[in-house]
C-alpha positions as CSV (number, residue, x, y, z in Angstrom):
1,M,-1.0,5.2,12.4
2,D,0.8,8.5,11.9
3,D,-1.0,11.6,11.1
4,I,0.1,11.6,7.4
5,E,-1.4,8.0,6.9
6,G,-4.5,9.3,9.1
7,F,-5.1,12.3,7.0
8,A,-4.9,9.9,3.7
9,V,-7.5,7.7,5.1
10,R,-10.0,10.6,5.8
11,Q,-9.6,11.9,2.0
12,T,-12.6,11.6,-0.2
13,P,-12.1,9.4,-3.7
14,T,-13.1,11.7,-6.8
15,V,-13.8,10.7,-10.4
16,G,-10.4,11.7,-11.3
17,R,-8.5,10.1,-8.4
18,P,-10.9,7.2,-7.4
19,L,-8.6,5.6,-4.8
20,L,-7.9,8.8,-2.7
21,G,-7.8,7.6,1.0
22,T,-6.7,4.0,0.1
23,T,-3.2,2.7,1.3
24,V,-1.9,-0.1,-0.8
25,L,0.8,-2.3,0.3
26,V,2.6,-4.2,-2.7
27,V,4.6,-7.2,-1.7
28,E,6.8,-7.4,-4.8
29,D,10.5,-8.2,-5.3
30,S,11.0,-6.6,-8.9
31,R,11.5,-3.0,-8.8
32,F,10.4,-2.8,-12.4
33,A,7.0,-4.4,-11.6
34,C,6.7,-2.2,-8.6
35,E,7.2,0.8,-10.4
36,A,4.3,0.2,-12.5
37,I,2.1,-0.1,-9.3
38,R,3.6,3.0,-8.1
39,L,2.5,5.1,-11.2
40,M,-0.9,3.6,-11.1
41,C,-1.3,4.4,-7.4
42,L,0.1,7.9,-8.3
43,R,-2.4,8.1,-10.8
44,S,-5.4,7.0,-8.7
45,G,-4.6,8.9,-5.4
46,A,-3.5,6.0,-3.5
47,R,-0.7,5.9,-1.0
48,L,1.6,3.0,-1.7
49,R,4.1,1.2,0.8
50,R,6.4,-1.7,-0.6
51,A,7.9,-4.9,0.9
52,D,10.2,-6.8,-1.2
53,C,9.9,-10.1,0.7
54,L,7.5,-11.9,3.0
55,R,9.7,-11.1,6.1
56,S,9.6,-7.3,5.1
57,A,5.8,-7.6,4.6
58,A,5.4,-9.2,8.1
59,R,7.2,-6.4,9.6
60,H,5.1,-3.9,8.1
61,L,1.8,-5.4,8.8
62,R,2.9,-5.5,12.4
63,A,2.5,-1.5,12.4
64,H,0.3,-0.7,9.5
65,R,-2.9,-1.9,8.2
66,P,-3.5,-1.3,4.4
67,T,-6.7,-0.8,2.4
68,V,-5.2,-3.1,-0.2
69,A,-2.5,-5.8,-0.2
70,I,-1.1,-6.7,-3.8
71,V,0.9,-9.8,-3.4
72,D,3.4,-11.5,-5.8
73,L,3.2,-15.1,-5.8
74,G,7.0,-15.9,-6.2
75,L,9.0,-14.0,-3.7
76,P,12.6,-14.5,-2.6
77,D,11.7,-16.1,0.7
78,G,8.8,-18.2,-0.3
79,S,5.4,-18.4,-1.9
80,G,3.1,-15.4,-1.5
81,L,0.0,-17.8,-1.3
82,G,0.8,-18.3,2.6
83,L,0.7,-14.4,3.1
84,I,-2.8,-14.1,1.0
85,G,-4.2,-16.9,3.1
86,E,-3.2,-14.8,6.4
87,L,-4.6,-11.6,5.1
88,A,-7.7,-13.1,4.0
89,G,-8.5,-14.6,7.5
90,S,-7.5,-11.5,9.5
91,G,-11.0,-10.4,10.4
92,P,-13.5,-8.0,9.0
93,Q,-11.1,-5.2,8.7
94,R,-8.9,-7.2,6.6
95,P,-7.6,-5.5,3.3
96,V,-8.6,-6.4,-0.1
97,V,-6.3,-9.0,-1.3
98,I,-4.9,-8.8,-5.1
99,A,-2.5,-11.7,-6.2
100,I,-0.3,-11.0,-9.1
101,S,2.0,-13.2,-11.3
102,G,3.3,-13.7,-14.5
103,D,2.0,-17.1,-14.5
104,A,-1.9,-17.0,-15.1
105,T,-2.1,-20.6,-14.4
106,L,-1.8,-19.6,-10.9
107,A,-5.2,-17.7,-10.5
108,Q,-7.1,-20.7,-9.3
109,K,-4.3,-21.3,-6.5
110,A,-4.5,-17.5,-5.7
111,S,-8.4,-17.7,-5.4
112,A,-8.4,-21.0,-3.2
113,A,-5.7,-19.2,-0.7
114,G,-8.4,-16.4,-0.2
115,A,-7.4,-13.7,-2.9
116,D,-10.3,-11.5,-3.9
117,T,-8.8,-11.2,-7.4
118,F,-5.8,-12.1,-9.6
119,L,-4.0,-9.8,-12.1
120,A,-1.6,-11.3,-14.5
121,K,1.6,-9.5,-15.2
122,P,2.3,-7.0,-17.2
123,L,0.5,-4.6,-14.9
124,L,0.2,-1.7,-17.4
125,S,-3.6,-1.0,-17.7
126,L,-4.7,1.9,-15.3
127,A,-8.2,1.1,-15.8
128,A,-7.9,-2.6,-15.1
129,F,-5.9,-1.9,-11.8
130,Q,-8.6,0.7,-10.5
131,E,-11.4,-1.5,-11.5
132,A,-9.4,-4.6,-9.5
133,V,-9.3,-2.6,-6.4
134,L,-12.8,-0.5,-6.6
135,R,-15.0,-3.6,-7.1
136,H,-14.0,-4.7,-3.6
137,L,-14.0,-1.8,-1.6
138,P,-17.1,-0.7,0.2
139,P,-19.6,1.9,-1.1
140,E,-18.5,4.6,0.8
141,A,-14.7,4.3,-0.2
142,R,-15.7,4.6,-3.9
143,P,-16.1,7.6,-6.0
144,P,-19.8,8.7,-6.5
145,G,-21.6,8.8,-9.7
146,P,-20.2,7.5,-13.0
147,R,-16.6,7.2,-13.8
148,P,-14.8,7.4,-17.2
149,V,-12.8,4.3,-18.2
150,S,-9.0,5.3,-18.8
151,T,-7.0,3.8,-21.6
152,E,-3.8,4.9,-20.4
153,E,-0.9,2.5,-19.8
154,V,1.8,3.3,-17.5
155,L,5.5,3.1,-18.7
156,P,7.6,2.4,-15.7
157,D,11.2,3.9,-15.7
158,P,13.7,1.5,-17.4
159,M,16.2,2.1,-14.8
160,A,13.9,0.1,-12.5
161,M,14.5,-2.9,-14.9
162,R,18.2,-2.1,-14.8
163,D,18.2,-2.5,-10.9
164,D,16.4,-5.9,-11.2
165,L,18.9,-7.1,-13.6
166,T,21.8,-6.1,-11.6
167,H,20.2,-7.9,-8.7
168,V,20.3,-11.2,-10.9
169,I,23.8,-10.7,-11.8
170,R,25.0,-10.6,-8.2
171,I,23.2,-13.4,-7.6
172,L,24.7,-15.5,-10.5
173,D,28.0,-14.2,-9.5
174,G,27.8,-15.7,-6.2
175,R,27.6,-19.3,-7.6
176,P,24.1,-20.0,-6.5
177,D,22.6,-23.6,-5.8
178,G,19.9,-25.2,-7.7
179,R,17.4,-23.5,-5.4
180,A,18.7,-19.8,-6.0
181,L,18.8,-20.7,-9.9
182,D,15.0,-21.8,-9.6
183,Y,14.2,-18.4,-7.9
184,V,16.4,-16.4,-10.8
185,A,14.4,-18.2,-13.4
186,Q,11.2,-17.3,-11.9
187,F,12.4,-13.7,-11.0
188,V,13.7,-12.9,-14.5
189,G,10.7,-14.5,-16.1
190,G,8.4,-12.0,-14.1
191,V,10.5,-9.1,-15.2
192,A,10.6,-10.1,-18.6
193,I,6.8,-10.5,-19.0
194,S,6.4,-7.0,-17.3
195,A,8.9,-5.5,-19.7
196,R,7.5,-7.5,-22.7
197,D,11.0,-8.9,-23.4
198,R,10.2,-12.2,-25.3
199,T,14.2,-12.8,-25.8
200,L,14.8,-12.5,-22.0
201,L,11.6,-14.5,-21.3
202,N,12.7,-17.3,-23.5
203,A,16.0,-17.3,-21.9
204,A,14.5,-17.5,-18.5
205,R,12.2,-20.5,-19.5
206,G,15.2,-22.2,-20.9
207,L,16.8,-22.2,-17.4
208,N,13.6,-23.1,-15.7
209,L,12.8,-26.2,-18.1
210,A,16.6,-27.1,-18.2
211,N,17.2,-30.5,-16.4
212,P,19.3,-30.2,-13.2
213,V,22.4,-31.9,-14.6
214,P,25.5,-29.9,-15.2
215,G,25.8,-29.5,-18.9
216,E,22.1,-28.8,-19.8
217,R,21.5,-26.1,-16.8
218,S,25.1,-24.6,-17.4
219,E,24.1,-24.2,-21.2
220,A,20.9,-22.4,-20.2
221,L,22.5,-20.1,-17.3
222,S,25.3,-19.2,-19.9
223,R,22.7,-17.9,-22.2
224,L,20.4,-16.1,-19.7
225,N,23.6,-14.3,-18.4
226,S,24.4,-13.2,-21.7
227,V,21.0,-11.8,-22.4
228,I,20.9,-10.1,-19.1
229,R,24.4,-8.5,-19.5
230,A,23.6,-7.5,-23.2
231,R,20.6,-5.5,-21.7
232,L,22.7,-4.1,-19.1
233,V,25.2,-2.7,-21.6
234,A,22.0,-1.4,-23.9
235,S,20.6,0.4,-20.9
236,A,23.9,2.0,-20.0
237,A,24.4,3.2,-23.5
238,V,21.0,5.1,-23.3
């Protein structure tokens, strides 16, 4: 543990910054979703580290021990459920484990894997985020006395969403196979839920539901591609 991290851990939480002294590892491939979590950590006093895949998370965990791990269930190199199980079984000093997903039906699987709680995307409520963390921390790591409930919702930088959609276009331009298209549908669906973009969500679901036959999947893919490129053009004009 470096000196800066050690200093962060020794800080005392306050009513205004109830997560001071807490280090959060977020394992999330969407920059837009991660930006929302970054803003909530900033408002709460927590220090944030990010991993964008399971491999990156494993490298981080070999060197650092977070207080809280927030794990997306759909990652580019596999499901987050296995990582949740590893963290939940890592002993008495294990982190608080929070599973996140745009698919609320996965909450039961996350709990069975060992997650302390599940948060459905979009993650925008500061109060819900703070409560999800605080109720699983030991008493000495929580601020003393009553705490006002924030009504604030964070607003992630739209450029983070642009980065996500540009990432998808790179995948689509590389002639992806069926497995890669499954990932694209899941990834874009999560981004759309976080951004509350119904049109983009429907296009992602269309690709996800399309049969793996050339004609039907090709049509769904063409529609998704068009919607994504329209979003990129609109964001460039702002």
